[in-house]
LONUFI-783817 format. One line per 2 residues: number of its first residue (from 0); their letters; for each residue x, y, z of C-alpha. Coordinates in steps of 0.5 Angstrom, whole numbers. Example, Ala and Ser with C-alpha at 12.3 -4.5 7.8 and 13.67 -1.06 7.14 Angstrom:
<rs>
0	AS	25:-9:16  27:-2:14 .
</rs>
This chain:
<rs>
0	XX	55:29:-17  57:22:-16 .
2	XX	60:24:-9  53:27:-8 .
4	XX	50:20:-9  56:16:-5 .
6	XX	55:20:1  46:19:0 .
8	XX	48:12:-1  52:12:6 .
10	XX	46:15:10  41:10:7 .
12	XX	46:4:9  48:8:16 .
14	XX	43:3:20  47:-3:18 .
16	XX	55:0:20  54:-3:27 .
18	XX	61:-5:30  60:-8:36 .
20	XX	64:-14:37  61:-21:39 .
22	XX	55:-19:37  49:-23:33 .
24	XX	47:-22:26  40:-20:29 .
26	XX	43:-16:35  47:-12:30 .
28	XX	43:-10:25  37:-8:32 .
30	XX	42:-4:34  44:-1:28 .
32	XX	37:1:27  34:2:33 .
34	XX	36:9:34  34:11:27 .
36	XX	27:8:29  26:11:35 .
38	XX	28:18:31  23:18:25 .
40	XX	18:14:30  18:20:34 .
42	XX	17:24:28  12:21:23 .
44	XX	7:18:29  7:25:34 .
46	XX	2:25:38  -3:30:38 .
48	XX	-9:29:43  -16:30:40 .
50	XX	-22:29:45  -18:25:50 .
52	XX	-16:20:44  -8:20:42 .
54	XX	-8:21:34  -2:21:30 .
56	XX	0:27:26  1:23:20 .
58	XX	-6:20:21  -9:27:21 .
60	XX	-5:28:15  -7:23:12 .
62	XX	-15:24:12  -15:32:12 .
64	XX	-12:31:5  -16:25:3 .
66	XX	-22:29:5  -20:35:1 .
68	XX	-18:32:-5  -26:28:-5 .
70	XX	-29:35:-4  -25:39:-9 .
72	XX	-26:34:-14  -33:33:-13 .
74	XX	-34:26:-10  -30:23:-17 .
76	XX	-28:17:-12  -35:15:-12 .
78	XX	-38:19:-18  -33:15:-23 .
80	XX	-33:9:-20  -37:6:-26 .
82	XX	-31:10:-31  -26:6:-27 .
84	XX	-28:0:-27  -30:0:-35 .
86	XX	-22:3:-36  -19:-2:-31 .
88	XX	-23:-7:-36  -20:-5:-42 .
90	XX	-27:-2:-45  -24:5:-47 .
92	XX	-16:3:-49  -17:6:-56 .
94	XX	-19:12:-53  -12:11:-49 .
96	XX	-8:10:-55  -10:15:-60 .
98	XX	-7:21:-60  -9:28:-57 .
100	XX	-11:31:-63  -16:26:-66 .
102	XX	-20:26:-59  -19:32:-56 .
104	XX	-16:37:-60  -10:39:-57 .
106	XX	-5:42:-61  1:39:-58 .
108	XX	7:39:-62  10:33:-65 .
110	XX	3:29:-62  5:29:-55 .
112	XX	-1:28:-50  1:33:-45 .
114	XX	8:33:-44  7:26:-41 .
116	XX	13:21:-45  18:25:-46 .
118	XX	20:19:-52  14:20:-58 .
120	XX	11:13:-59  13:10:-53 .
122	XX	6:10:-48  8:5:-42 .
124	XX	10:-2:-41  4:-5:-37 .
126	XX	-4:-5:-39  -9:-1:-33 .
128	XX	-10:-8:-31  -4:-10:-28 .
130	XX	-1:-3:-26  -7:-3:-22 .
132	XX	-6:-11:-20  1:-9:-19 .
134	XX	-1:-4:-14  -6:-8:-11 .
136	XX	0:-13:-10  3:-8:-5 .
138	XX	-3:-6:0  -7:-12:-1 .
140	XX	-3:-17:4  -2:-18:12 .
142	XX	-6:-12:14  -12:-14:11 .
144	XX	-11:-20:15  -8:-19:22 .
146	XX	-9:-12:22  -16:-12:21 .
148	XX	-17:-17:27  -13:-13:32 .
150	XX	-16:-7:30  -23:-9:31 .
152	XX	-21:-12:38  -18:-5:39 .
154	XX	-24:-1:38  -29:-6:38 .
156	XX	-34:-7:32  -36:0:30 .
158	XX	-29:0:26  -32:-3:21 .
160	XX	-36:2:19  -30:8:20 .
162	XX	-25:4:16  -30:3:10 .
164	XX	-32:11:10  -23:13:10 .
166	XX	-23:8:4  -27:12:0 .
168	XX	-24:17:1  -18:15:0 .
170	XX	-20:12:-7  -20:20:-8 .
172	XX	-13:21:-6  -10:15:-10 .
174	XX	-14:18:-16  -9:25:-16 .
176	XX	-3:20:-14  -3:16:-20 .
178	XX	-5:22:-24  1:25:-23 .
180	XX	6:20:-22  3:19:-30 .
182	XX	4:26:-32  11:27:-29 .
184	XX	14:20:-31  20:20:-35 .
186	XX	22:14:-41  28:13:-42 .
188	XX	32:11:-49  30:3:-49 .
190	XX	23:4:-47  23:4:-39 .
192	XX	18:8:-35  21:12:-29 .
194	XX	16:15:-25  12:16:-18 .
196	XX	13:22:-13  19:23:-14 .
198	XX	19:26:-21  12:29:-20 .
200	XX	15:33:-14  21:35:-18 .
202	XX	18:36:-24  11:39:-22 .
204	XX	14:44:-17  18:47:-21 .
206	XX	13:49:-26  9:53:-21 .
208	XX	17:56:-19  18:52:-13 .
210	XX	24:48:-16  29:48:-10 .
212	XX	23:45:-5  22:40:-11 .
214	XX	29:38:-11  29:37:-3 .
216	XX	22:33:-2  24:28:-8 .
218	XX	31:26:-5  28:25:2 .
220	XX	21:21:-1  27:17:-5 .
222	XX	31:16:0  24:14:5 .
224	XX	21:9:0  28:5:-1 .
226	XX	28:4:7  21:2:7 .
228	XX	22:-2:0  27:-7:5 .
230	XX	23:-7:12  16:-6:11 .
232	XX	16:-8:4  20:-14:4 .
234	XX	24:-17:11  17:-16:15 .
236	XX	13:-20:9  18:-25:10 .
238	XX	19:-26:17  10:-26:18 .
240	XX	10:-31:12  15:-36:16 .
242	XX	12:-35:22  5:-37:20 .
244	XX	8:-44:17  12:-45:23 .
246	XX	5:-45:27  1:-49:23 .
248	XX	7:-54:22  12:-52:27 .
250	XX	17:-52:22  23:-48:25 .
252	XX	27:-47:18  26:-39:17 .
254	XX	32:-38:13  31:-44:8 .
256	XX	24:-41:8  27:-34:5 .
258	XX	32:-38:1  26:-40:-3 .
260	XX	22:-34:-3  28:-29:-5 .
262	XX	29:-35:-12  22:-34:-12 .
264	XX	23:-26:-12  29:-26:-16 .
266	XX	26:-29:-22  20:-24:-23 .
268	XX	24:-18:-21  30:-19:-25 .
270	XX	25:-19:-31  23:-11:-28 .
272	XX	15:-8:-28  13:-12:-34 .
274	XX	14:-19:-31  11:-16:-24 .
276	XX	5:-14:-27  4:-21:-32 .
278	XX	6:-25:-25  1:-20:-20 .
280	XX	-6:-20:-26  -6:-27:-25 .
282	XX	-4:-28:-17  -7:-22:-14 .
284	XX	-14:-24:-17  -13:-31:-15 .
286	XX	-11:-30:-8  -17:-25:-8 .
288	XX	-22:-29:-10  -20:-35:-5 .
290	XX	-20:-31:1  -26:-26:-1 .
292	XX	-30:-32:-3  -28:-37:4 .
294	XX	-31:-30:7  -37:-30:3 .
296	XX	-39:-38:5  -37:-37:12 .
298	XX	-43:-30:12  -48:-35:8 .
300	XX	-47:-40:13  -49:-36:19 .
302	XX	-54:-31:14  -59:-31:20 .
304	XX	-53:-28:25  -51:-23:20 .
306	XX	-57:-18:20  -54:-18:28 .
308	XX	-47:-17:27  -49:-11:22 .
310	XX	-53:-8:27  -47:-10:33 .
312	XX	-43:-5:28  -47:0:27 .
314	XX	-49:2:34  -41:1:36 .
316	XX	-39:6:31  -44:12:34 .
318	XX	-46:9:41  -39:6:43 .
320	XX	-39:8:52  -44:14:49 .
322	XX	-39:19:50  -36:23:44 .
324	XX	-29:20:47  -31:14:46 .
326	XX	-35:15:39  -28:18:37 .
328	XX	-24:14:40  -27:8:35 .
330	XX	-27:13:29  -19:14:30 .
332	XX	-18:6:30  -21:5:24 .
334	XX	-19:11:20  -12:9:22 .
336	XX	-13:1:21  -15:3:13 .
338	XX	-10:9:12  -5:4:14 .
340	XX	-7:-2:9  -9:2:2 .
342	XX	-3:6:3  -7:13:0 .
344	XX	-3:19:1  4:14:2 .
346	XX	6:16:-6  8:9:-7 .
348	XX	3:6:-12  3:12:-16 .
350	XX	11:8:-18  7:3:-20 .
352	XX	2:6:-24  6:11:-27 .
354	XX	9:5:-32  2:4:-35 .
356	XX	1:5:-43  -4:11:-44 .
358	XX	-3:17:-46  -8:21:-42 .
360	XX	-5:21:-35  -12:21:-32 .
362	XX	-14:15:-34  -9:11:-30 .
364	XX	-11:17:-24  -19:13:-24 .
366	XX	-16:7:-25  -13:7:-19 .
368	XX	-18:9:-15  -21:3:-15 .
370	XX	-15:0:-10  -16:3:-4 .
372	XX	-24:1:-6  -22:-7:-7 .
374	XX	-17:-7:-1  -20:-4:4 .
376	XX	-28:-3:3  -28:-11:0 .
378	XX	-23:-15:3  -22:-12:10 .
380	XX	-29:-11:11  -30:-18:9 .
382	XX	-25:-21:15  -29:-15:19 .
384	XX	-36:-18:18  -33:-26:19 .
386	XX	-29:-23:26  -36:-20:28 .
388	XX	-40:-25:26  -36:-32:29 .
390	XX	-35:-27:35  -43:-28:37 .
392	XX	-43:-35:35  -37:-37:38 .
394	XX	-35:-31:43  -28:-33:41 .
396	XX	-25:-27:45  -28:-20:49 .
398	XX	-27:-13:44  -22:-9:48 .
400	XX	-18:-15:52  -11:-14:50 .
402	XX	-4:-15:52  -1:-10:49 .
404	XX	-2:-7:42  -2:-13:38 .
406	XX	-4:-19:42  -11:-21:43 .
408	XX	-13:-25:50  -19:-30:48 .
410	XX	-24:-33:53  -19:-37:56 .
412	XX	-13:-32:58  -10:-35:52 .
414	XX	-5:-29:47  -8:-29:39 .
416	XX	-3:-24:35  -8:-21:29 .
418	XX	-6:-27:24  -8:-32:29 .
420	XX	-15:-29:31  -17:-29:24 .
422	XX	-15:-36:23  -19:-38:29 .
424	XX	-25:-35:26  -25:-38:20 .
426	XX	-23:-44:23  -29:-44:27 .
428	XX	-34:-44:20  -29:-48:16 .
430	XX	-25:-53:19  -17:-53:18 .
432	XX	-18:-46:14  -12:-44:17 .
434	XX	-8:-48:12  -11:-45:6 .
436	XX	-10:-38:10  -3:-40:10 .
438	XX	-3:-41:3  -7:-33:3 .
440	XX	-1:-30:7  5:-33:4 .
442	XX	2:-30:-3  0:-24:0 .
444	XX	7:-23:3  10:-26:-4 .
446	XX	6:-21:-8  7:-15:-4 .
448	XX	15:-16:-4  15:-17:-11 .
450	XX	12:-9:-12  16:-6:-6 .
452	XX	22:-9:-10  19:-4:-16 .
454	XX	18:2:-11  25:1:-8 .
456	XX	29:1:-15  25:7:-18 .
458	XX	27:10:-11  35:8:-11 .
460	XX	35:9:-19  33:16:-18 .
462	XX	38:17:-12  44:13:-16 .
464	XX	43:13:-23  39:9:-28 .
466	XX	46:4:-30  46:-3:-29 .
468	XX	50:-3:-23  46:1:-19 .
470	XX	40:-4:-22  44:-11:-19 .
472	XX	46:-8:-13  40:-6:-11 .
474	XX	36:-12:-13  42:-16:-9 .
476	XX	41:-13:-2  33:-13:-4 .
478	XX	34:-22:-5  39:-22:2 .
480	XX	33:-18:6  28:-23:4 .
482	XX	33:-28:7  35:-25:13 .
484	XX	27:-22:15  25:-30:14 .
486	XX	30:-32:19  31:-27:24 .
488	XX	26:-23:29  28:-15:28 .
490	XX	23:-11:31  26:-5:31 .
492	XX	27:-6:23  20:-7:22 .
494	XX	19:0:26  24:3:22 .
496	XX	21:1:16  14:3:18 .
498	XX	16:10:20  19:11:14 .
500	XX	13:8:9  9:13:12 .
502	XX	15:19:13  14:19:5 .
504	XX	7:23:7  9:30:8 .
506	XX	13:30:2  8:27:-2 .
508	XX	2:30:1  4:37:1 .
510	XX	6:35:-7  -1:33:-8 .
512	XX	-5:39:-5  0:44:-9 .
514	XX	-1:40:-16  -8:39:-15 .
516	XX	-11:44:-20  -6:40:-26 .
518	XX	-10:33:-23  -16:38:-24 .
520	XX	-14:40:-31  -12:32:-34 .
522	XX	-19:29:-31  -23:34:-35 .
524	XX	-18:33:-41  -19:25:-41 .
526	XX	-27:25:-39  -28:29:-45 .
528	XX	-23:25:-49  -28:19:-47 .
530	XX	-35:23:-49  -31:24:-56 .
532	XX	-31:17:-58  -38:15:-57 .
</rs>
């Protein structure tokens, strides 16, 4: 077992082992990651042509899976939204903490619920709300600010409508993931929770006589989540936050900014999921209120143009180029932005949700479905509406006027990145809002790093054991990469980490499809328990 873990560690760290002479740290890491970025990316984002449009295979898997779960659970994403909000508010906490015999008539020996906790009397580490905000902090981030701007610039205003639809579909996938995350979690003697897709793939598929497949998929997913946590969940976040600070103040001190961020992140993650939950339950609502509040102010200031903006979104969604290929192209852009923003189907959020204090797995599954609603249906839509309305008013840029995949050209020929475009849109209505946006970007980046550190360490411990040495090793590496990300320009690392994160989709969605009947049973039991408690 020890030899196996050492081999896995070497494979995980292989991109860093580049020994070329006369290379900077940037170049050394870049050259080490590039072949892996190209190889994994070519598989994960393999293009399939549909109605003349190139669609990444991972997007097809995500959307078909989300559509299946929405139909299989009879639109539970919408039907149970009220229950989800009440559960997140703590209205059903008494139901969660009852024994199963009291509320559901189950005869499981010892008072355990559906064999969920492995230690009697231990029911998790965080509340429903803390688990939700911890998961949201990983998805509500730069994608909501920069990614939406790029999506609208590429696909036009109509991408917004398809983004909203994909957000609703993603709610069903999150429900399945989080339910399984709680159902198959493990609880250590110290009360710490270990959960996520690694565990429901291994244990859940074993119950279906697919133990060998489950073990392979679980190890692959653990490797992917570790790689994704170092890149997209860490270096990319600190890099973009430092870049926004440089744009606003002209500060060229990425190293020092990264060092400060590493210290702040370190103070929080040393305390584990309990400390992360305590921080995110304050930071996530705060930054969400600031951002959405500013968006509502801008829309209120331009209320006379809002009907025209909504009409433009609707007509662009269905009438783009007046041909099927054009409409489908806009649909793809919207779906892709939503899928890459809320990460429904990736499985990462189930790691945070697994730590919830509950005896009913479906209780957290229902709460988790709120995630894509907040992330995509609310926050992404607010960004989109502000950009569309302010562009109508001030003619900031022309749709489709691009240079590269992430650079928009404005009317004077200047290049704008996604964050820049959102900043310009907000600044045009609220002078100097870019300062507030910078604070939001830093908070988004900070909270994303907190949650992804927890995701990564769960994958790391699954591979290398749950001892203190493994814990400290991972946290030390994670904090080091915060500094490296802020002071470097690592394109290949970002490409690699994006591919690693979305490589999680393939084993995860396969497991979700096979285990969907288990979720159906848990859902019925929890709803029955709520009905009995009234």
